[in-house]
N, C-alpha and C positions, 0 to 999 in steps of 0.2 A: 536606813531610811527614816526611822523614827527620829534620830538625832538631826537629820537634814530638815525634816519637817518642822522641828522645834526651832531650828535656827532661822528658817524662813518666816515663821510666825513672829519671832522677836524682831525681825527686820521690817515686817509689814505693819505691826501694831503702832509704832510711833508715827507712821505716815497716814494712818487711818483718819486721824482728826484734822489733817491738813486739807483745806479745800483745793480743788483743781484750779489750775490757772485759767482765768477768764470766766469762772463760774459765778462771779459776783454779779448780782442783779443791777442793771443801770439805774441810777437815781439822780434827781436834781433837787437843788435847794435854792431858795431865793433870799436875797438880802432884806427884802421887805415884802409884806403880803398885800400892800395896797399902794397905788400911786396914780396920779392923774395924767391926762394926755400931755405930752411934752416932757415928762420926766423920764427916768430910766431906772432899771432894776438890774442888779448883778446876779447872774445865773451861774451856779457852781454845780458841776456834775462829777460823779465818781462811778467806777464800775463799768465804764465803756471800753470798747476795743481800742487798743493803741493805734494812733495815727489814723483815726477815722473821721471823716467829714460829717458834721451834724448840722441840722437846721433848727433854729429856735424861733417859735411863733407864739403870739398871743391869740388864743382862740376862744370864742364864745360858745354858749350852749354846750358846756362840757364840764364833767367832773372826773376825777381820777378813776373812780370805780367803773365808769361807763365809757371813758375815753372821749374823743371828739366825735360827737354824734353826727354832725353834718360833714365830716371829713375836713379837708383843708379849705373847702369853700366857706367854712365858718371862721377862718383865721384871717388876721391882718397880714396877708402875704407880702404886700409892698414894703412893710416895715420889719420884716424878719431879718435875722442875722445868721451867718454861717460861722462855724467854729470847728477847729480840728483838735482832737484830743492829743495829749502828749504820749510819751512812751509808756506811762503807767495807766493810761485810759482816763485821765482827769482833765478838766478844763474849767475856765472861769472867764466870763465875758459879760459886758454890759449889753442890755437889750432895751431899746427905746420903747416907751409905753405908747400904744396906739389903740384906738377903739376898734374892736373887731366888727364885722358885718352882722353878727348875731348878738342878741342880748346875753348878759351874764346869767348864771354863774360862768366864770372864765377860768382858764388855766394857762400856764406857760407850757407849751407842748414842744418837746425836744425829741427828734427822730433822726435815724441814720439816713444818709442820702444814697450811698452805694453799699454794696455788699449785703450781708445778712441783716434782715430787718430787726430793729430794736427801737423802742420808744419809752418815754417816761413823761409824766405830767406832774405839775405842782400847782396847787390852788392859788389863784391870784385875783384880786379885785381891782377893776379899772374904775377909779373915782369919777363920778358923774355919768357913767354909762348905765343904760337901762338894765333892769334885772327882771327876769320872768322865770316862772317855775318850769322845770323840765316836763315834757309830756310823759304821761303814765305809760308804762310798758303794757302792751296788750297781753293779757294772760290767756286769752282764748286761743290765739293762733301765733305760734312762734316757731321760726325755723333756725336751725343751727347746723353749721357745717361739721360733719362727722369725720371726714377724711380730708387729707391734703388735696388741694386742687392740682390739676396737671393740664398741660397743653399737648394735645395729640395732633399728629400730622407732621408733614415735612415740606420743605420748599422744593418746588419743581424747577424745570429748565426755564420756564418763563419768568420765574422770580429772579433768576440770575440776570435777566435782561430788563429789570425794572418793574415787573408785575407786582401788584400788592401782595405782601406776605399774609397768609391766613393760617389760622389754627382753630382747634376746637377745644373750648374750655370744659373740662370734665370734672365734676365734683359730686359728692353725695351729701344730701341734707336730710335732717330728721326733724319731725314735728314734735317739739317738746311741750306744746300747749295742749289745751283741752278741746279745741275746735279744729275742724278740717281746714286745710289751706287749698283753695281752688285757683288754678291758673295764676301762680305767683309771678310778680313782675320784679325782675332783678335789674340792677344797674351794673354794667360792665364798663370799666374805665381803663384806658391805656395812657401811660405817661412815659416820657423820654427824658432821662437824666433828672434834673432838679425841677422840671416843669410839672405843673399840676395836671392830674389826669383829666382826660376828656371822656365824660360819661355818656353812655348810650343805654337806653332802656330796652330790655328784651324780655318778652313774656314766654313762660314755659307752659305748655298745654298739659294739664293733668291735675289730679287731686291727691293731696297727701293727707292721709287720715292721722288722727292723734296717735302718737307713739310709733308711727311708721316712718320709713325712710324711702328715698327715691334718688336714683342717679340722674343727674341733669347734665345736658350737653348744650352749650351755647357757642355760636360761631364768633370768632374774633378776627378782625381784619385791620391791617395798618394801611397807611397811605402808600401810593406807588413810589418806589425807589427808597423806602425806609430801610435803614440799617443802623445797627448799634445796640445798646442795652435799653430794653423797655421793661416796664412793669405793668402787669395786668391785675387790676383790683376788682373785687366783687363786693357789692353792697345789696342789702335787702332791708326795706323799711327804714332807711336812713342810717343803718348800722353797718360798719365795715365787717365783712365776714372773713375774707382772706385776700392774700396778695401772692402773685406768682411772677418771678423774673422771666424774661424772654430775651434771649440774645439773637439778633438777626445779623447774618453775614452780609458783607458788601456785595452789590450786584456786579460781579466781575464781567458779565457779558456786556454791560454797558461800556465798561472801560475798554474791552477788546474791540467793540464796535467803533469807538472813537479813534483807537489806534489804527485800525484798518482804513477808516475814513480818511485819516490824515496821510495815509500812504497811497490810496487808490486815487483820490482826487487830484493831487499834483501830477501823477502819471497820466491820467486822462487829459488834463489840461495841456501837458507837454505834447501828447500825441495829436490833439486837435490843433495846437499851434504849428507843429511840423507839417501837418496836412495842409493847413492854410498857406504856409510858406511855399510848399511845392506847387500849389495851385496858382499862386500869384507871382511866381518867379518868371521873368521875361525869357522868352525862347528865341528871339530874333538873332541875337549874337551867336548863340550856339549853332543855329542853322547856317549862317554865313560862314562860320569857321569850318563846318563840315563840308560845305560846297567848295571852299577854297582848298581844303586838303584834297578833295577828290579831283580837282582840276590839276593840282601839282603832280599827282602820282603818274599820269600818263607821260608827262614831260620827263620825269626822271627815268621812266622806262625807255624812252626814245634815246636819251643820252647814254645809256649804258651799252657797252659793246656786246655784240652777240658772241657767245662762246659756243664753239662746236667741238664735238669729239673727233679727234684725228682718226682717219681710217686705219684699219689694221695694216701692218706692214706686209708687203707682198712676199710671198714665199720665194726663196731663192731656188732656182732650177739649175741642176747640174748639166753641164754640156757633155753630150755624148757624141761620139763620132758615128756618123751614118755613112753607109756606102754611097759612092758616087753613082748617080743615075743620070741617064741622058736627059738633058733639059727638054721640057715639054713646052710647046708654045702656049703661052698664056695671053689672055686678053687683058689689057690694062683698062682699068676704069678710072675715069677722072675722079680726083678726090672731091668728096662732098664737104661742104662747109658745115661746121658744127651748128647744131640748132641754137638759135638765138632766143634768149629769154625775153618774154614780153615785158618783164619788169626791169626798168633801168637800174643798174648796179653802179656803185661808185668805182672809181678807177682802182681802188684797193680794198680788198676784203680779207678777213682772216683766212679764207679758204684758198686764196690765190695771191701770188706775188708776181711782180713783173719778171718775165724771163723764165718762169716755172710753168711747166705744162699743167693744164687743168686736170684735176683729179689727184694731184699730189699735194699733200699738206706742207705748208712752210715750216711747221713745227716738227722737225725730224731729229732723231737721235744721231750722234756722231757716227755710229756704225752704219746707219742707213745712208748718211752722206758719203761715207767712204765707198759704199757699194754702188753709188750712183754712177751709171755708165756715162753720163754726160761729163763727169769730172768736175762739176761746179762745187766749189768750196763754199762753206757757210760764211 
């Protein structure tokens, strides 16, 4: 074990003096320290993250030790330039000189646009621009953020349908001055992408004694339907205290609503159109056709022959010899005419044929015809 520990120590010692990758502090250098409006200055940077988008601005009322006091509102935003670092984290690009909205002292301010926040300043003098001394820092009442700020809360169901996303900005501040701070007024700003933040003043009710700390909660709300990457910034007394990224998901409920609307509306229009066609369809031709068909049916029934089931064949009786008996006088009755039907019948019907007695069917089998006592052949 002692030998293994010695070997590991020999391997680690040569690497102890090598700095970690990406640990170099971002910095910027200028080709000249002074230039007038209409000129340009070359800005060179080193130590930045590789392939990172940066924004270069000329800002007034700023010094590297205190940063941009008024935020990006003190910079010439319209004349800024964007640049992307190379694979080593370096860049070099010309920046046109423009007068910032605030008086000098001025700096060239370089900051990251996306990802982890990083910034660097270099002193620069705009020739012909006014110069004013910076305001003295109040030594009596000063607040400083002691912990990283965070955003508490979550998006609800209504946010998925376009409701404004809202969070609670939570941070802890401490009074590092000698006087108490009563009801401090903070500035909370929200920005989307490369756009400047929109500031809103919010007052916290309470008093922070010297050397004491307090946890502060401020509501933050975005516009309806907002989605994407946002940044929440916090300022107090014109000084930037902290920034916090905020990623807002897309409102999928709105997309689902439009999809359903695109399906339901055409179906409803189709149903209404079919109902209107059924109501406006002419019905005269259909009625005449139905009456014409109803009149034809009885005629077809009259022309069809009547079919009757033939009667069952008469059972054959066997002739038996009976003893002779003396004849008995009988009275003869005149034959009676068969009853006549009140309904006239044609001269030929399926039930009767000429020369065949009534009650016998014309449709007989050969056997019945052979047994016919009349001897009539078929």
